[in-house]
N, C-alpha and C positions, 0 to 999 in steps of 0.2 A: 272759390267764388268765380261765379261766371261774369263772362264781360258785358260792357254795355249793349254790345248789337246782340245777344242774347235776350236780352231783358227785355228790349224794342220788337225782338221778333214775337217773342210771348204775348207782350202788350196788344201789337197787330192781330194775332191771332183771336186772342182773347176778343177785341173790339168786334174783330169779323163775327165771332160766334154771336155775342150779344146783338148787333144788328142782325144776323139771320134770326135769331130767335124772336126778335121783336117784331121783325117784318111778318112773320108766321102768326104773329097772335094778333095783329094789326089788322082791322078791318076797314077803316076810314081809307079812301083812296089818296087823299093828299098827303096823308102821312104816312102812308106805305111808299108814294114816288120819292118824299124825301128821304126816307130811309134807304131806299133802294139807291140812291144817289150818293148817300153819304156811303155806302155798302162799295157801290163801284169805285169810289173815289180810295177808300183804304186798301180794297184790293189792287187797285193801280198802281199805289206806291207801294205795297209789298211785292209785287211781280216787279216793278222798276228795281226795287234795291234787288230781288232774288237774281236778276240779270245782271245787276253790275258786279255780284259776287261770283257768278258763275261763269263770266267772260269779262274782267275786268280791262286784260290789255286790247282784245279786239274792241271793247267798248271806248276805251281810253283812244285809240288808233282812230276811230270812228270820228270821235266828237273833237279832237285834234287837226285831224285831217279835213274836216270841212270849211276851217279856218286857215285864209291865206296867209297870216301871219305866223303860225305855227308850221308849214309846209317847208319853210327853211333849217328847221330844227333837225339835229339828225336825231334819229328814232333808235331806241334801244328796246330790243325784245328778248 
């Protein structure tokens, strides 16, 4: 059985496909603008999630390195 993360990836890709098909079929300008905003939001979330999978250590060092209270903690690589 697949884990929850795999299911979330599949759901995100399906939502992108549905939004893309709906945008292609839509002719009304305001509806197309709202759909493209939703499409970009889901795509951005999936890309941020992808980056957190690819670069987890560098991402964590960046996040914790930007806060002064975390700089005094020893880093484990």
